[in-house]
Structures are given as structure tokens and as C-alpha cells.
KOLMARLUM-526914 format. One record per residue: residue in one letter; y negated, x negated, z negated of N, C-alpha, C in turn. Coordinates in steps of 0.1 Angstrom, whole numbers, plus 5000, padded with zeros to 4 digits. Layout:
aYXZYXZYXZ
...
END
This chain:
m663178025403663577885407664777885416
r665477995417666578005426666278075439
r664878085441664378155453664878295454
q664878365442665278505442664078585439
d663978715444662978805440663178855426
v662078865418662278905404661179015401
f661679115393660779215387660779205372
v659679175366659579145351658779265345
l659479335336658779435328658779395314
m657679345309657579285296656279335289
p656379375276655179435270654079325268
t652879375266651679295264651879195252
g651579065255651778965245653178905245
g654078945254655378895255655578765262
g654478715269654578595276654878605291
k654278705297654478725312653978605320
s652778555316652178445324653078315324
l653878295313654778185312655878195322
c656178315326657378345335657078275349
f655778265353655578205366654778065365
q654078045354653477925352654377805350
l655477835342656377725339657177685351
p657777775359658377735372657477665381
a656177695381655277635390655077485388
v655177445375654977305372656277225371
c657477295373658777225372659177175386
d659677055386660176995399661677025401
l662277105392663677135393663777265401
g665077305405665277425412665077415427
r665077525434665077535448663677555454
t662777575446661377605451660477485450
r659677465460658677355460657377405466
g656277345461654977375467654077455459
v653277535465652177615458652677755454
t652377785441652677925437651378005438
v651378105447650178195449650278315440
v649278325431649278425421648178525424
v648478655426647578765428647178835415
e645878835412645378895400644379005403
p644279105395643379215399641879185395
l641679105386640279085381639878935382
i638578915386638078775387637978715373
s637578795363637478745350638878695345
l639878775348641178735344641578595351
i641278585364641578455371640778345364
d639478365361638778255355639278215342
d639778305334640278275321641578195322
q642478235331643678165332643478025339
v642578015348642377885354641777785344
q640877835336640277745326641277705316
a642177795311643177755302644177655308
l644577665320645477575327644777435329
r643577435332642877305334642677235321
e642577305310642577245297643877175293
k644977225300646277165298646577065309
n645577025317645676925328646676965338
i646777095341647577145352646777175364
s647277125376646477135388646477285393
v645277335394645177485397643877505404
e643777595414642577635421642577795422
s641377845425641177985426640278015438
l640578125445639778175456639378315455
h638178345454637678485453636178485457
s635578595456634178615461633178535454
e633378485442632378415434632578255435
v633478215444633578065446633478035460
l632678105468632578085482631977955486
e631177905477630477775480631577655480
n632677675472633677575471634877605480
a634877715487636077765494636477665505
h635477595512635877505522636677385517
g636177335506636877225499638277255494
i638377385489639677425484640677445495
l640177495507641077515518641577385524
h640677285524641077155528642177095519
r641977115506642977065496644277125498
l644377255501645577325504646377265516
c645577225526646177175538646677025536
d646176955526646576815523647776815514
t648976775519650176785511650076695498
s649376585499649276505487648376555476
r647576655479646576705470646776855467
q647776915471647977055469648177085454
p647477195450647577235436648977305433
r649277305420650477375416650377525417
l649177575414648977725414647677755421
l647677865428646477915435646278055431
y645178085424644878225420643978295430
v644378415434643478485444643478635440
t642478705446642378845444643178915456
p643579035455644279105466643379115479
e642079125477641179125488641178995496
t641278885489641278755495642478735504
i643678785500644878775507644678825522
r643878935523643778995536642778925546
t642078825541641078755550641878665560
n641278645572641878565582642078425578
a641078365571641178235566642378215557
m642578305548643778295539645078315546
k645078405556646278425564646678295571
t645678225576645878095583646477995574
i645877985562646277875552647777905548
l648078035545649378065541650378035552
g650078065564650978035575651177885576
h650177805574650277665575651177615564
l650977665551651877625540653277665543
d653477785549654877825551655577735561
r654877695572655477605582655777475576
q655077425566655277305559656377325548
r656877445546657777475535657177445522
a655877465520655177435508654677555501
l655277675504655077795496656177825486
a655977805474657077815464657377965461
r656378045459656578185456655278265456
f655378395458654278485455654378555442
v653378555434653378625421652378735422
v652778865419651978975418651879025404
d650778975397650579015383649879155382
e650179215371649679355369650079445381
a651379435384651879495396651779645396
h651579715385651479855385650279905393
c649279815396648179845404648579875419
i649779835423650179865436650680005438
s651080065428651580205428650580305427
e650580405436649680525435649980605422
w651180585416651480655404650980575392
g650580455394650180365383648780405377
r648480355365647280395359646080325365
d646180215371645080135376645280115391
f645580215399645880205413644680145420
r644980045429643979985438644479975452
q643680025461644080035475644379895480
a643679795476643879655482645279605478
y645779655467647079605463648179645472
q647979765479649079815488649179725500
a648179645503648179555515649179445512
l649579425500650479315497651879335502
c652179445508653479475514653679385526
v652579325532652679235543653279095539
l653279065526653878935522655278925526
r656079025523657479025527657679025542
e656879105549656979115563656578985570
t655578915565655078795572655878675567
f656278665554656978555549658278595542
p659278635550660478685545661278595536
a661078455538661878355531661278315518
v660078365515659378325503659678425492
p660178385480660478485470659178545464
i659378665459658278735453658578775439
m657678755429657878795415656778895412
a657179005407656179115403656279125388
l655179135381655079145367654179255362
t654579325352653679435346654079445332
g652979485324653279505310653679645306
t653379745314653779875312653979955325
a655080005326655380085339656580185336
s656380305339657480405338658480375349
k659580445349660680425359660180455373
r659380565374658780605387657880495392
v656980435384656080335388656880205392
s657880175384658680055386659380065400
e659980175403660680195416659680185428
d658480245425657380235436656980095438
i656880015428656479865429657579795438
v658779815434659879745441659879785456
t659679915459659779965472658579905480
c657379915475656179865482656179725485
l656679645476656779495478657979455487
g658879545489660079515497661079425491
i661279445477662279365470663279445463
p664079535471664979625464666179555457
g666479435462667679365455667179265445
c666079285439665479175430666279175417
v666079065410666579055396665579125387
r666079215379665179295370665379245356
l664179205350664179155336663379245328
r663879285316663179385308663279345293
q662179355286662079325272661779455264
s662279465252661979585244660479605242
f660079725242658679755240658279785226
n659279775217658979795203658179685197
r657079715191656279615184656279665169
p657179615161657379665147656179635138
n655279545141654179515132652979605135
l652979685145651879775148652079905141
n650979955136650880085129650080175137
y650680295141650080385150649580505142
a648380555146647780675139646880745149
v646880885148645980965156645081045146
v643781035148642781105139641981205148
r641881325143640981425149639581375149
q638981365161637581305161636581415157
e635681365148634681455143633381415150
r632281485147630981455154630481315150
d630681275138630181145134631381055132
s632181035143633280945141632880795140
i631680755145631280615143631080585128
h630680685120630480655106631880635100
k632880705104634180685098634780555103
i634580515115635080395120634380275112
a633080285110632380185103632880165089
e633080275082633580275069634980205068
s635880235077637180175077637080025080
i636179985089636079845092635579765080
q634579825073633979765061634979755049
e635779855048636679865036637979795038
k638579805051639879755053639879625061
y638979615070638979495080637879405078
s637379385066636279295064636679155068
g635879095077636078965082637178955092
e637779065096638879065107638279115120
t638779065131638279095144639079215150
g638479285159639079405165638379445178
i638979555184638379615196638179765194
i637079815199636879955200636679995214
y637680075220637580115233636780245234
c635880245244634980365246635180415260
r634780535263635080595276633980565286
s632880515282631780485292630980365288
r630180315297629380195295628280235284
s627680355286626580395277627180405262
e628380455261628980465248629180335242
c629680235250629780095245628580045239
e627480065246626180015241625780085228
k625980215228625580295216626480255204
v627780235205628580195194628180065189
a627979965199627679835195626279825187
k625379905192623979905186624079975172
t624880085171624980155158625680065147
l626780005151627479925141626779805137
t625979745146625279625143623979655134
e623179755138621979775132622079865119
r622979965119623080055108624080005098
y625179945102626279905093626379755091
n625579675098625679535097626979475101
i627679535111628879485116628679415130
s628879295131628579215143629479275154
t628779335164629479405175628679375188
e629479355198628879325212629579425222
a628779465232629279555242629779475254
y630879525260631579455271631979555281
h631279555293631579645303631179585317
a631279665327631079615341629679575344
r628679635337627279605340626779485332
v627579435323627179315315627279195325
p626179115326626278995335627478905332
q627878835342629078755340628878645330
l627778575329627578475319627478535305
a626978655304626878725291628278765287
k629178805296630478835293631278715287
r631078605293631678485288631178445274
d629878465271629378435258629978535248
v630078665252630678765242632078735240
l632878695250634278665248634478545239
q633578445242633778315234633378345219
a632278425217631878455203632978535196
w633578625203634678715197635878625194
q636278535203637478455201637278355189
n636078305187635878205176635478275163
g635378415163635078485151633678505148
s632678455155631278485152630978625155
c631678695164631478835167632778905162
q632579005153633679065147634379175156
v633579255163634079365171633479365185
v634379405194633879425208634079565212
a632979635215632979775220633079765235
a634179805241634479775255635079895262
t634979895275635679985283637179935285
t637980015291639479985291639779855300
a638779805307639079685315639179565306
f638579565294638579455286639879425280
g640279295279641479255272642579215281
m642479245294643579205304643679055305
g644779005300644978855301644378775290
i643678845281643078775269644078755258
d644278635254645278605244644678565231
k644278655223643778635209644778685199
p645378595191646578635183646178725171
d644978705165644678765152643778895153
v643978975163643279105164643979195154
r643279245144643879325133643779475136
f642879515145642779665147642279685162
v642879785168642479835181642179985179
i640880025181640480165179640080225192
h640680335195640280415207639380525203
n638080515207637080615204637080715216
c638080725224638180805235639680835238
v639980935247641380965251641780865262
p642780795261643280705272643680795284
r643780725296644180795308645680815309
s646480735302647880745303648480675291
l649780705288650480635277650680495281
e650880465293651080325298649780245294
g648680295298647380225295647180215280
y647480325272647280315258648180215251
y649480205256650380105250649879965253
q649479945265648979805268647779765261
e646779865259645579835252645879815237
t646779895231647079865217647979745215
g648579695226649379575225648579455223
r647279455224646379345222646179315207
a646679405199646579385184647879315179
g647679235169648879175162649779085170
r649279005179650178925187650678805178
d650078785166650678685157651778735149
g652178855151653278915143652878975130
k651578975126651179025113650779175115
p650879255104650579395105649179425111
s649079515120647779555126647779705129
d646579755130646479905132645979945145
c646580055150646180115163645780255161
i644480285161643980415157643380485169
l643780605172643280685183642480805178
y641180805180640380925177640381025188
y640981135185641281235195640281355195
r639781385206638981515208639381565222
y639781695223640281745235639181745246
r637981755242636881755252636881625261
d637281515255637481395263638581415274
g639681485270640681505280640181595291
e639281695288638781775298637981695308
s637081605303636281525312637181435321
l638281385315639181305324639781385335
f640281515331640781605342639781625353
a638481645349637481675359637181545368
a637281435361636981305369638081285379
v639381315375640481295385640281385396
r639981515394639881615405638781575414
n637681515409636481485418636581345424
k637581275421637681135425637981135440
e637181065448637381055462638280935465
g639080945476639880845481641280845474
l641580935466642880945459643581065465
s644881045469645581155475645981265465
t646481375470646781485462647881445452
e648881375457649981325448649481225437
g648481145441647881055431647181125421
k646381235425645681315415646681385406
r647781435411648681505403649381415393
a649581285397650181185388649181155377
a647881135381646881105371646781215360
q646781345365646681455356647881465347
e648981435352650281435344650181335333
g649581215336649381115326648481155315
i647381225319646481275308647181375300
r647981465306648681565298649681505288
q650281395292651181335283650481275271
v649281215273648481165262648081275253
v647681395259647281505250648481555242
e649681565248650781605240651081505229
y650881375232651081275221650181295210
c648881325213647881345203648181465195
q648681575201648881695194650081695186
n651081615188652281605181652081555167
v652281635157651981595143653281585136
t654481595143655781595136656581475140
d656681435152657581325157656981185155
c657781095153657380955151656580905164
r655380845161654580795172655280685180
r655980595173656580485180657780545189
c658480645183659580705191658980765204
q657880835203657280895214656980795225
l656280685221655880585231657180515237
l658180485229659280415235660180515244
t660180645240660880735248660180745262
y658880735263658180735275658680625284
f658980515279659480395286660980395287
e661580505283663080525284663780425276
e663280405264663980315254664380395242
i665580385239666180465227665680395214
f665180475205664680425192664980535182
d665480485170665780575159664480575150
s663980695148662680705141662780655126
r664080645121664180595108663880445107
d663880375118663580235119662080215119
c661280325120659780305120659280255107
n659980295096659680245082658280285078
g657880405082656480445078655380375085
h655580325097654480255104653780345114
c653780465111652880565119652480675110
d651480745114650980855105651880965103
n652681005113653581115112654781075103
c655280955103656380915095655980905080
r654680875078654180855064653880995058
d653681095066653281225061654481295055
s654381325042655481385034655381535034
r654381595040654281735039655381805048
s655781925044656781985052656282035065
i657182045075656782085089656982235090
i655982305095656082445098656082475113
s657082545117657182575132656882725133
e655882765140655482905141655682945156
d656283065157656483125170655183185175
v654583135185653283185190653483245204
t654683295207654883345220654083465224
e653983565215653283685217651783665218
v651283575210649883545210649583475224
t650483385228650283315240650283415252
r651183505252651283605263650083685263
s649483725252648283805252647183735258
i646983605255645883525260646083505275
l647283485280647583465294647183595302
l647583715296647283835303645783855305
v645083825295643583845296642983745306
i643383615305642883515314643183545328
s644383615330644783645344643883745351
r642983805344642183905350641283845361
k640783715359639983645368638683715371
v638183805362636983875364635783805356
f636083695349635083625341635483485340
r634583405337634783255334634683225320
i635583155314635583125300635982975298
t635282905290635482765287636482755275
t636982635273637882615262637282655248
s636082605246635482645233635182785232
q634782855243634583005242635883075239
l636983035245638283095242638683075228
v638482955222638782935208637883025199
d636583035202635783125194636083265196
t636583305208636983445210638183485202
i639183405202640383445194640083425179
k639083355176638683335162637983465157
g637383545166636683665163635183645161
s634683535166633283505164632383605172
m631183625166630183715172628983635176
r629183515181628083425185627383485197
a626183455199625383505210625983465224
s626483345224627083295237628283385241
l628983445232630083535235629683675237
t628783725229628383865230627583885243
k626883785248626183795260627083825272
k628283765271629283795282630283895278
s630083965267630984075263632384025259
f632483905255633783855251634383915239
q633483975230633884045218634684175222
r634584215234635284335238636684305243
l636984185245638384145250639384185239
p640584225243641584255233642084135225
i641784015229642283905221641183855211
h640083925211638983895201639483905187
g639383805180639883805166641383795164
l642083765175643583765175644083655165
c643383545164643783435155642683405145
k642283515138641183505130641383405118
n642483405112642783325100643583205103
w643483145115644383035119643782905116
n642482895112641782765110641882675122
e642282545120642282455131643482475141
r644382565138645482595147645082665160
r643882735159643382795172643182695183
q642482585179642182485189643482415194
r644382395185645682335188646482425197
l646482555195647182645204646682635218
i645382645220644882635234645182495240
e645082395232645482265238646982255241
l647782315233649182325236649482395249
m648782505251648982585263648582505276
i647482425274647082345286648082235288
a648582175277649582065279650882115285
k651182245282652382305288652182365302
q650982345307650582395320650582545321
l650482615309650282755309648782795313
l647882705309646482715313646182585320
t645282595330644782475336643182475336
i642582365338641182345338640682325352
y639582395356638982375368637482365366
s636782295375635282275372634482325384
i633282375380632282425390630982355387
t630282315397628982255396627982365394
n627182355383626182465381624882435389
a623882515387622582505394621882375391
k622182315380621482185376622382065381
n623382095389624281995394625081925383
w625381995373626281955362627582025363
p628681945363630082015363630382085350
q630782205352631182285340632682325341
t633482305331634882325332635282465326
y636182525332636682665328638182665328
l638682765322640182785321640682885331
q641882865336642482965345643982955342
i644783055348646183055346646782925352
g647782865345648382745350649682775358
p650182675364651382695373652582745367
k652782725354653982765347653782895339
a652582965340652283085332653183205337
v653383225350654083335355655583325350
d656183205351657583185347657683215332
f656683165324656683185310656683335306
i655883415314655883565311657083635315
l657583605327658683675333659983645328
t660183515324661483475319661683495305
g660683535297660783555283660983425275
s660383315280660383185273659683195260
r659983115251659383105237658482985236
l657482995228656582875225656382865210
t656582745205656382725191655282625188
l654482645178653482555174653782485160
d653982355161654382285149653082235141
s653182245128651982205120652582155107
r651682085100651982045086651482145076
e652182165066651782255055650582195047
t649582275046648382225039648082325028
v648282285016648082375004646582415003
a645682315005644282345004643782455014
q644382445026643982545036644482675033
d645682685028646282815025645482885013
r645082805003644282854993642882904998
g642382825007641082865013641182995021
a642283015028642483135035642683255026
q643383235015643583345005642183374999
r641383274996640083304990639183375000
l639283345013638483405023638883555024
r640183585023640683715024640183795012
r640283735000639883804988638383834989
t637583744994636083764995635883875005
g636683875016636483975026636684115020
h637784135012638084265006636984314997
k636484214989635384254980634184304988
k633784234999632684275007632884405014
r634184425018634484555024634184665015
r634584655002634384764993632884774990
r632184654989630784654986629984724997
y630284705009629584765021630184895026
g631184945019631785065023632585065035
a633084945039633984935051635484945047
s636285005055637685015053638384885056
d639584865051640384745054640784735068
d640884845075641284845089640184815099
e638984815094637784795102637584645105
d637184615117636884485121635684435112
f635784325105634784285095634584135095
e633384095095633083955094632683925079
p633483855071633183825057631783755055
n631383675065630183595064628883665068
e628983795073627783855078627083915066
s625783935067624983985056625184135055
r624684185044624784335041623984405052
r622784355056621984425066622684425079
q623284305083623984295095625184395096
a625884405085627084495085626684645086
k625584675079625084815080624584845094
r623884755100623284775113624484795123
r625484715122626584725131627284855130
r627584905117628285025115627485145120
d626085145117625285255121625185265136
s625085145143624985155158626285205164
c627385165158628685215163628885365161
d628285425150628485565147627485645155
a626285585158625285665164625285675179
a625785565185625785555200627085605206
d626985665218628185695225628785575231
l630085575232630785455237630285405250
g630085485259629585445273628185385273
n627385435263625985385263625685295251
a626685255244626485175232626085035236
p625284965228624984825231626284745231
t626384635239627584555240628084505226
a627084455218627484395205627884505195
a627584635198627884735188629084815192
r629784785203630884865207632084835198
p632884935194633984915185634984825192
p635784755184636884665190637884755197
r638484695207639484765215640884715210
k641784795208643084755204644184785214
r645184705214646284725224647184835219
c647584925228648485025224649884985226
g650885075223652285045225652685075239
v653985075241654485095255654285235259
r653785255271653585385277654285395291
e655085495293655685525306654785625313
i654085575323652985655330653385685344
g653185805348653585855361652685805371
p653085815384652285765395650985845397
q650885975393649686055395648686025383
a649185965373648285945361648385795357
s648285715366648485565363647485515354
r646385575352645385525343645085615332
h646185685327646085785317647185765306
v646785755294647685735283648285875279
e649585875275650186005271649486075260
d649185995250648586055238647086045239
e646486165244644986165246644186155234
d644786185222644086185210643686045206
e644385945211644085805207642685765213
s642485795226641185765233641485725247
d640485685254640585635267641285495267
c641885465279642485335279642085265292
e642385135293642085065305643184965307
i643784975319644784875323644084755329
i644184645322643384535326644184435335
t645484435335646184345344647584395346
a648184355357649584395360650284285367
y651584285364652484185371653884245373
p654684195381655984265384656784275372
a657484395371658284425359659584355359
f660084325347661384265346662184345335
p663484355336664184435326664184375312
s664284465302664484425288663284355282
r662084355289660884285283659784385282
a659984515283658984615281658784645267
d658184545260658084565245656584605242
e656284595229654884635225653884555232
g652784615236651684545242651784555257
q652784625263652884635277653184785280
a652784815292653084955297653684945311
s654685035313655385045326654685145334
v654185105346653485195355654285205368
a654585325372655285345384654285375395
q654085285404653185295415654085305428
g654385425432655285445443656585395440
s657185305448658485255445658485125437
q657285065435657084935428656784965413
r657684905405657484915390656684795385
m655584825378654684715373654684715358
i654384605352654084595338652584575336
c651984655329650584645327650184635313
e649084565310648584555296647584675295
v647784755285646884865282645984835270
v644784865271643784845260643184975256
i643184995243642685125237641385095230
t640385175232639185175225639085295216
e639185275203639085385194637685425192
r637585565191636285625189636185695175
p635085715169634985805158635285945162
a635686025152636186155155635086245162
h633786235157632686315163632486275177
l632586145180632386105194633586145203
m634786155197635886205205635686355208
r635186435198634886575201633886585212
r632786505211631686505221632286475235
a633186375236633686335249634586445254
q635386505246636286615250635486725255
s634386755248633486865253632886835266
s632486705268631886675281632886685292
r634186655290635186665300635386815303
c635386895293635587045296634487095304
q633187055301632087105309632187055324
r632586935326632786885339633786955347
r634986995340635987065346635587205350
a634787275341634287405344633287405356
h632487305356631487295367632187275380
s633287195380633987165393634687295397
t635187375387635887505391634887605397
d633687605391632687695397632287655411
v632187525413631787485427632887515437
END
């Protein structure tokens, strides 16, 4: 009202719309005329226009769906006595010649009160909902330097906020910020299972009977599937809401949901922007959000009446992989924009993996707001969990995995890597000889921590995901060394994996070990031998017989004995592929990287290649004694033959 530029950062449900609607209808202050509001969605414009007209406020809208009335609206804007208080437009409408002419006419009449850019994070390439048309709004300051600009957003990091201010040309603006803490919201992350819809349905029936809520899904087809399953199988009134739903049907769904005749809306992330329903008791994410900003805004649609409400995120890392692939393959997005989008996904993954820190504290820290986790009062799953926290140093395991992945002689997916370190002998692994890798069975008794370790390595950028389109034109994602892997290995950095103590799992692991020892004795296997407790007696006997009968070089892939990593070996330049102790067996140097002082520990070998000193990983394949004698005899015969020649 003082004709100053303003940047408003206010959480969802805080009353952002009132910040520009109230000044627009006031006759006080230094501003007079029409308030032009730029909104990203036509549905959002229609909802706000309808709500204002119900309050007898003079308002108009211009977008692609009101072209038949555009001529009359333009005439009304030119008539000083009939000008509306507010004019809602899309960013695409601002760029049309007709709109530029009308704005110029209003400016000459000094009838432009202010420009309002709602959901301003869309203007930033670092924002979660970047739109190219929003960047054209920079011409507002260039064309109308005397007209104040107000930018509003519900969620924006410091980087996005600075980008908004710079793009709109309002560096000296008044900045207003409200606390992002919503004390009535309860946050929780649940590991997604195959039948997560069943668990969601049970929680709605038991805890939210008669209460309305939102289920966010990652695709239109999943929205339809969730809505159909909940309605037909569990008798929960659910409607789908996404881009392919006709506009009239969307209005019917929204009206039914707001009056309570529809209990749940299964929607994509576009649903809810600008919708003010106070009694939403739960917001469930059946997919991984694209950023913490988007997640915060979507969960902010719950509990606007101040009553306790739940925000539950069902997490499965496979969803994160699909998001990474979608960002990489997205056309029209710059390299910096893709990097920012991938960073947002990584932050969400880290949030989901964190089983120790307060959820509320993590979210508020992202928005650079200081919060004491003791003030959470048990309103998140981590703060309610009374189990002790176990921090495990996984540095050596991580380094071993990185050394193997760095070979780049094979492709391995996330699930295949998890199964490999588990020690699985599945056909999909033995077909590619993954059971011969030195990391096979490295984390055999880790239970769910195997998956969490790989996800942690990806989140820390020690591993990255890349995709390749197969022969059927389907993208397949694989793992490769990440940008921070080399520094992690060379600098001696440490990596810890935090988890909660689980008595039942510990007892299960002990029982599994006891069962394994019994089967070892029953089948005649030693405790040092690689052994699968779940394999049958016939499978165990067949595996041992094939290993004893076949020579190592001619043995079937699945029958070859496991290879073990040897200790440190100082190897001369003439024998760079020879281990000092020949009695152990042959070795293979599978990877090498520049040596660094004081890190030549177990699992590495120092190789002198000319003047360059390298650190190599050496793999030992142990052979039975009679095979060792046969191999030594073959070497002696070859040497004698070469001497005779």
C-alpha cells in the first residue's frame, strides 16, 4: 500500500492470498487501480475468482478458457468507471500483444495498483515447479518501473528466494517471513511394501473413519488404480484427480471432497494448490516427492484448522531412481536445472533414510529456521521411537563396494548390488557371474541395512545412477562411481550408518546363524566355507562336488569357489600380477588408483609400475589342495616345454 516491492515467504495455509486481496479492495494508501495477479494454474484462478465473487468483490480473469469473453473484459479494463479490483491472469497471457496494450493503457491512466506473482518459486530454475513462461515476467519491472511488485511463495530455500528477487528485479524489496513450524502436524516415514495400498486402507478405516484426506501418487495411472482399489475393495469413497480428468469432472470431484461426500482424493502433486479446506486430517504420499519444498507444501494442506493431523510418507527407493531418470531425460531443462532437481531428490532420500533425527527439525533446517527437537513433543516417528540408536562404521565395506564398481567392466542395478552383498545365488546374479565378485556375501547378516547402505552411498554421491534404453525401448538404471567417491577413498573419510536397535531382528540373526552351523555339520561343511543355510541338502552336495571335481579355469560359473581379498602385498614392477605367497593361489588385480601415504591397509596392495606407485585391490581365489598340485604341475610342464623349445 506504500508502493513498495514486497517478497512474502509464508507457509501453506498462512494466508498469502489475503496479503494482496486485502490491499486490492482498500481505498487507503498510495496505490489505486487494478491489481494484476499472475497464477500458474487455471484451476487455481477459477477457484479464487469464484470465492471472491461470492464475497461481492469485483474481479475478472483472462486465460485460454475464457476467450469468448475476452473482448468484453478488455473493454471493461479500459473503462475507468467499471474497472475490476483484481485481474487474474496466467503468465502466458501476460506475453500476448493485447495484454501488453491493456497494461500500457492502465499505466498511462495511473490505474495499475500492483503486480502480484503468486507461487513465485515457479520463476526460478532452482525451484521445484520451474516454468519457462514465468521467466518472462522480468519484463514487468523493465516496462513498468513505477508499479510495485509483490512476490509470494509458500516454500522456497534461500537460493530460490534470491533467484526470485533477482529475476523480478526487486533487490530492495521488503521481505516478510513467517515461521514454517506447524506444531499440529505429525510427520512419519514408512518403508513402502508391495501391498502398501492395503496398509493405507487399514489406517484410513481404523484411524480416519469419516475424516477427509489426500493421497498423492506419482502418476495418473496410479491415481486411478488407488481410487478404484479403495472404493471397490475397501468401500472408501475415493476419486482420482489429475491432468487428464475433464475440467467439469474436476470441479465435481473438488466440490464432493470439500462437502465431505468424497472422503479421499487420489491425486498427482498439482492438486491442492490454492485449495483452502480446513479439516484435512491426513496427507499420505504414496510416492517420493521431488523436493523437500514440495513435500512441505503438500503436507501443509493438512490441519489448517489447527487440529492434530498426520503426514505419512511411504518410501521406496525405486521411486527415487525413477525420478532421477526422469530429470536426466527431461528436455528443455538446462544442466544447472537438472543438477538442482537431482539435488532436491537426494535431499528427500536423505530425509527418508534418517531414522534418528527429528523430522520437524530436518524440514525446518532446510528452510534455515532454528528449531529445538525437544519442542517436537513426540509429533514425529523418530522422536516417538524409544529404541537406542546404533551408529556403525561402514567405511571399509563402502570402500570395498566402490573399488568393485569402479571396474566399469559390468553393469549392475541397485537391487542386484543389494543381492550381491547379501550373498544371494539367484539366477539373475549367477548368469552375470556376480557371485565371483569379492563383495559377494560381504553384508550377509545385515538384514534391511544392506538396502539402506546402498541408498546412503547414493545420497552421499559416492554412487550415482545412470540409465540406458534397452532393446525394447525401456530405460534401465544402473550404478556407477559418484563424483565424491575418489575423494572418499583418497582422503580416508569415514562413513557411518545409523539405525535403531531391533531385538527381534538380532534374535532372528542369531537363530539363522545357529541353523547355519547345524546344517554345516549335517552336510559336512566347515565353518569357513561359504554356505547358504536355506539351500537343500542336494544343492549343497552338488555345489561341493562340482567345486572339488572341476578345475578352476574350467569350472562352471556357479560352481567356482568364492574369491577372498588378500592382505597388503608389495609387488615389484616385473611381477605386478604375482602375489608373494604362491601357496595361497593365483590373484587378480581388479582395480587401481593413485597411492596415498598411510592408507595401505588390509584389502589393498601397493604396486610399483615404473616411477608411479599405485594402490590395487587384490583378489584371491582359493583352490583345494589337489587342484593346487595339479596347477603347479601344469606350470612346471609349461616351463620345461618352453626350455626345450
